Every structure is written in structure tokens, then in C-alpha cells.
C-alpha positions in Angstrom: -66.2 255.1 -110.0 -62.2 256.3 -108.8 -61.9 258.6 -106.6 -59.3 260.1 -104.4 -58.6 260.0 -100.3 -55.2 261.8 -99.4 -53.5 260.0 -102.3 -55.1 256.7 -102.1 -57.3 255.3 -105.2 -60.6 254.0 -103.8 -61.8 251.5 -106.9 -65.8 250.9 -107.2 -66.7 247.6 -108.6 -70.9 246.1 -108.5 -70.9 248.1 -105.2 -67.6 247.1 -103.4 -64.9 249.6 -102.6 -61.5 248.8 -102.6 -58.5 250.4 -101.4 -56.2 250.4 -103.9 -52.4 251.8 -102.8 -50.2 249.8 -104.7 -50.8 247.9 -108.0 -51.7 244.9 -106.9 -51.7 240.9 -108.8 -54.4 238.1 -107.9 -52.8 234.9 -108.6 -52.5 231.6 -108.0 -48.9 229.9 -107.7 -49.2 227.3 -110.0 -51.4 229.1 -112.7 -49.4 229.5 -116.0 -51.3 232.2 -116.9 -50.6 234.2 -113.8 -47.0 232.6 -114.3 -47.0 235.1 -117.4 -48.0 237.9 -116.2 -45.6 237.7 -113.0 -42.7 237.4 -115.6 -44.1 240.1 -118.0 -44.4 242.3 -115.0 -40.3 241.7 -113.5 -38.8 241.4 -117.1 -40.8 245.1 -117.2 -39.1 245.9 -113.9 -42.5 247.0 -112.3 -43.6 246.5 -109.1 -46.2 244.6 -107.9 -48.2 243.6 -104.4 -49.1 239.7 -105.4 -51.7 238.0 -103.5 -53.0 234.3 -103.7 -56.2 233.8 -105.0 -57.9 230.0 -104.6 -60.7 231.1 -108.0 -61.9 227.6 -108.0 -63.2 228.6 -103.9 -65.3 231.6 -106.3 -65.0 234.5 -103.3 -67.6 236.8 -104.1 -65.4 239.8 -104.1 -63.1 237.9 -106.7 -65.6 237.8 -108.6 -67.2 240.9 -108.5 -64.0 241.7 -109.9 -63.8 239.0 -112.3 -67.0 237.5 -112.9 -65.4 234.8 -115.3 -63.7 233.2 -111.6 -60.3 233.3 -113.3 -57.0 234.2 -112.5 -54.4 236.9 -112.7 -56.5 239.7 -112.1 -54.5 243.2 -112.2 -55.4 246.6 -110.5 -52.9 249.3 -111.3 -52.5 251.5 -108.2 -54.1 254.8 -110.1 -57.1 251.8 -110.5 -57.8 250.3 -113.3 -59.0 246.6 -113.2 -57.5 244.1 -115.5 -58.3 241.0 -116.2 -57.9 237.6 -119.0 -54.2 236.8 -119.2 -53.2 238.6 -122.7 -55.5 240.8 -122.4 -52.8 241.8 -119.4 -50.0 241.8 -121.2 -51.1 243.7 -124.2 -51.9 246.3 -121.5 -48.0 246.0 -120.5 -46.7 246.1 -123.9 -48.9 249.4 -124.5 -48.4 251.2 -121.3 -45.0 250.2 -120.6 -43.4 249.8 -123.9 -39.9 250.7 -122.4 -38.8 246.8 -122.4 -40.0 245.6 -125.1 -41.4 241.6 -125.5 -43.7 241.7 -128.6 -40.9 241.9 -131.2 -40.1 245.4 -132.9 -41.4 245.3 -136.3 -45.2 243.5 -137.2 -43.3 240.3 -138.7 -41.6 240.0 -135.2 -44.8 240.6 -133.0 -47.0 238.4 -135.0 -44.7 235.3 -135.0 -44.5 236.3 -130.6 -48.3 236.0 -130.7 -48.6 233.3 -132.9 -46.5 230.8 -130.2 -48.4 233.0 -127.1 -51.3 231.8 -129.0 -49.9 227.4 -129.3 -49.0 227.8 -125.5 -51.8 229.5 -124.1 -54.9 227.4 -126.1 -52.9 224.2 -127.5 -51.0 223.5 -125.4 -52.7 224.4 -122.0 -55.7 222.1 -123.5 -53.6 219.1 -124.7 -51.3 218.8 -121.6 -51.2 221.9 -119.4 -54.9 221.0 -118.1 -55.0 217.9 -118.1 -52.4 217.5 -115.5 -53.4 220.8 -113.1 -57.3 219.8 -113.0 -56.9 215.7 -112.7 -53.1 215.9 -110.3 -54.3 219.1 -108.3 -57.6 220.9 -108.8 -59.3 217.6 -108.0 -57.5 217.2 -104.8 -57.7 220.2 -104.1 -61.7 220.1 -104.8 -62.2 216.5 -103.3 -63.2 215.3 -106.1 -61.1 212.3 -105.8 -58.7 210.1 -107.8 -57.0 211.3 -110.8 -58.6 210.1 -114.0 -55.6 207.8 -115.3 -56.2 208.3 -118.7 -56.6 212.4 -119.4 -52.6 211.9 -117.8 -51.8 209.1 -120.2 -52.9 211.6 -122.7 -51.1 215.0 -121.1 -47.7 212.8 -121.7 -47.6 211.4 -124.9 -49.5 214.7 -126.0 -45.8 217.1 -124.2 -43.8 214.8 -126.1 -44.8 216.4 -129.2 -44.9 219.8 -127.9 -41.1 219.1 -127.0 -40.2 217.9 -129.9 -41.3 222.0 -131.3 -39.7 223.0 -129.1 -37.0 221.5 -130.2 -37.2 222.4 -134.2 -37.6 226.2 -132.3 -34.5 225.8 -131.0 -32.5 224.7 -133.5 -33.8 227.4 -135.8 -33.4 230.0 -133.0 -32.2 232.0 -130.3 -35.0 232.1 -128.5 -38.8 230.9 -129.6 -39.7 233.7 -131.9 -36.1 234.7 -132.8 -33.2 236.2 -131.7 -35.0 238.5 -128.6 -36.2 236.8 -125.4 -40.4 237.2 -125.5 -43.3 236.7 -124.9 -43.4 233.8 -126.8 -40.4 232.3 -124.3 -42.5 233.8 -121.2 -45.9 231.8 -122.2 -43.6 228.8 -122.5 -42.0 229.0 -119.9 -44.9 229.8 -117.6 -46.7 226.4 -118.3 -43.4 224.2 -119.2 -42.4 225.5 -115.4 -45.6 224.3 -113.4 -46.0 220.8 -115.1 -41.7 220.2 -113.9 -43.3 221.1 -110.6 -45.3 218.6 -111.1 -43.2 216.1 -112.5 -44.8 216.0 -116.0 -41.2 217.0 -118.1 -39.3 214.1 -119.1 -36.2 216.5 -119.4 -34.1 213.4 -121.4 -36.7 213.8 -124.0 -35.1 216.6 -126.0 -31.6 218.2 -124.8 -32.2 221.8 -126.6 -35.5 222.2 -124.9 -33.4 221.9 -121.2 -31.2 224.0 -123.0 -33.2 226.7 -123.6 -35.1 226.8 -120.3 -32.5 226.3 -118.1 -31.6 230.0 -119.9 -34.6 231.7 -118.5 -35.0 229.7 -115.5 -31.6 231.4 -114.5 -33.3 235.1 -115.7 -34.4 237.6 -112.4 -37.5 237.3 -114.0 -38.7 234.0 -113.3 -36.5 233.3 -110.1 -38.9 233.7 -107.6 -41.2 230.9 -109.4 -38.6 228.2 -108.4 -39.7 229.3 -104.2 -43.3 228.9 -105.2 -44.9 226.1 -103.2 -48.4 224.6 -102.8 -49.2 222.5 -99.3 -49.9 218.7 -100.7 -47.5 219.4 -103.5 -43.5 219.1 -103.2 -41.6 219.6 -106.7 -38.2 217.5 -107.5 -35.4 218.4 -106.2 -34.1 220.2 -109.8 -37.0 222.6 -109.8 -35.8 224.9 -108.4 -31.7 224.1 -109.4 -30.1 226.6 -112.1 -28.2 223.7 -113.3 -30.5 221.0 -113.3 
């Protein structure tokens, strides 16, 4: 239930009251899904207050907002709450259509969604999840040493994905067509997390490197290059726009 009190929105969820004065995004710096929403918000020039959420700790207040215990979670100033990065991005497209990130035609939107789904699912489960789980989350959870078998699988799988991105770059200006879109955002969100952890072999495909350099130079992307996670330092080239 939502109530208004002197211009301040009150969001009631399962007995908890959240005071919502402006748009809030609960995120984790090295979550590719959080990064995707952060980029989309900035591409649409929508201001927001970022709040880092250590989602693996399963904080009670956060579980009330999203029982799936996943970031990102977006709360609008009016009190509406959204979770699941794909649902959040679809909401932003419908609510704030002035800056279109899905394409102008049904065919364009289908291709953008196909590729965004590719990176959110196939790329994530074949590469990103292995690296994040083994290199970072095991350390943060105190679960011991990383599994070298999983990391070798990620290192092998990423090569095929980079070749596919390179193939797309040969055919189009951007991944899904002639315009920067949610497909580029989804791909770059995963690539940037892996790059932070040193798992992108840039020499493997020069075309991918050129595409990523263009994404890195966008104002919406640059704040991500300032992200730092205690205990993990990115390689020197991570925030270099001309790497």
C-alpha cells in the first residue's frame, strides 16, 4: 500500500515501510544484470540513487523487496517496485520511450531481444557465472579455493562467444543493427565484469575490442569503470578508454 505524506512516498511491503523520496536502484557493482540496468537508466538520462546490496547475505529487508534475493531492484519515486533485470528494462522502455533502446520495428525489437537474451542466459551460464562464482563469490562467502575445472570451461567458452560478437560486428554497426541498443548493453555488461576480473583475452578478436572501446566511451558506461570491489583489483587497462 502506498501513502503520501508531505511529498514523501511510503512503500509498504509485508509490514515494512520504505520511505521513497527518489528513484533507488539496489545493485551490486560486479553484477552484469545490475550493470545492464544502470546503463539503461543513464542512456535514458534518468537520475537514481544507487545502493549496493550484498545479495548473497540474504538481508531480510531485501528479501521482502525481492524474495528471489537477486539484484537489481528498482524502486520508483512513486513507490512502484520492480525486480528482474529484463523486466526492469522492459518497464523503462515502456515508461520512458523517448530514448529507444529496443529498436523501431518489430523485426528490430525481436533481434535486440534475441541477442540480449543470448547474453543474459547462454553467455551468463557458459562464462560469467563460472568466473563470478569461482573467482569472487567463493571468496566472499568463505567457501574455499576456486574450481579450476569451471574456470577452464569459462576460458574455453568465452572464445566462441567472442568470435560470435566479432561476426556480428562484421555485419553491423552495432550488435543488433545500425543503432546502439539493449543488445550492446547486455553484452557489454557481461564483458565488463569479466574484464574487471581479467578474463577477457582481448588479443583473440580485434573487432570485439574495437566495439567494446566504443561502448566504454559512452557517458552512460563510464561510471562503471570507477567501480571497485574490496579484495579485487581490475587490470590496468580496465578504465582506459584507449586500451
